[in-house]
N, C-alpha and C positions, 0 to 999 in steps of 0.2 A: 853515410848511409846508418840510420840509427837501427838498433838491436832488433827492433820490432820488424821493420821493412825488409832487414836481412833474412829473419826467420820466415816471414811471408814469402818471400821470395824463392828459397829453397824448399818451401813446403808445395809451392805451385810446380817448380822444376821438377820434384819426386812424383807430384801427380800427374804432369805431362809425360814424363818418362814411361810411368805405368800403362797410361792410356796408349802411348805410341808400341809398347810391348804387346799389349792386348789385341789391338787393331792388327799388329803384323801377325800374331798368332791365328787370328779368325781369319784372315786373308790365306793364310797357307792351308787351313781346314776345307778350302773349296774342293769339292768332290770332282772327279773328272768324269764329264758326260761322255756316254759311249758314242754320242753323235758328233762329239767334237771332230774337226777335220784331221787331226793328228792321231785321235784315237781310231777313227775308221781307217787311216792308212797303215796303220800298224794291226788292224784286226782286233783291238782290244775289246773284251767283254769283261762286266763285273764277274761273271760265273765262268769259269774254266771250261765247265761241262757243255756250255754253249758255244764254244769256238767253232768256227767252221772248217770241219775237218777236210772238206774237198780242197778248200782255198790254202789250207796249213795242214798238208798231210803229216808233218814231222810233230806236229801237237800231239800230246798224250794228257790224260785227264790228272795225272799226278803233277803235271807243270801248272804251278800258280804263282802269282806275284809274291805271297809271302815265303816261297822259296827261291826267289830269283836274286840273283847277286845286284839287281838295280833297286831292289825294294829298301827303302829306307825305314820301315817301322819295324817295331819289335814283333817277334812270332806271335804274340799273342793279340796284336793290334788288329782291328777288323779293317782299318784304311791306314794307309801309310804314305808318304812320299817315294817318288820313283825319279830317278835321273834321267829319265825320258820326258817326262812331262812337266817338269819344272815345279811350280809352286801346287800343282793340283794333287790331290790325293788318289790313290788307285785303291780299290778293294783287294784284301789279302787273298780273297779267293778268286780273283780276276787273273786275266791272261791277255798277252799281246804278243806279237810275232818277235819282239826283241828279247824275249826271254832267254836267259841265261842263268843256267843252274849254278847254284851257290857252291863254292868248293868245298 
């Protein structure tokens, strides 16, 4: 393999790796739809103040995804990952019945 071909090959590999990383990051940025079957079964809402108090009487307005032990985003993030919903992002101000207060 000549020096020129090797250089071209390495540049293509680096570009492919960057494209793959970007596509994975984009796939992880999919926001959870409130109508998603799993979200519906757990009573997920994007806004904790809109949680069904009759169906979930233990819910309080101070419970939200951003202070849940399952939230994988940073405190200042508007959306973040959740161990319950796989690669889908949940709203920091959201809520679901799997809520568990951070220790």
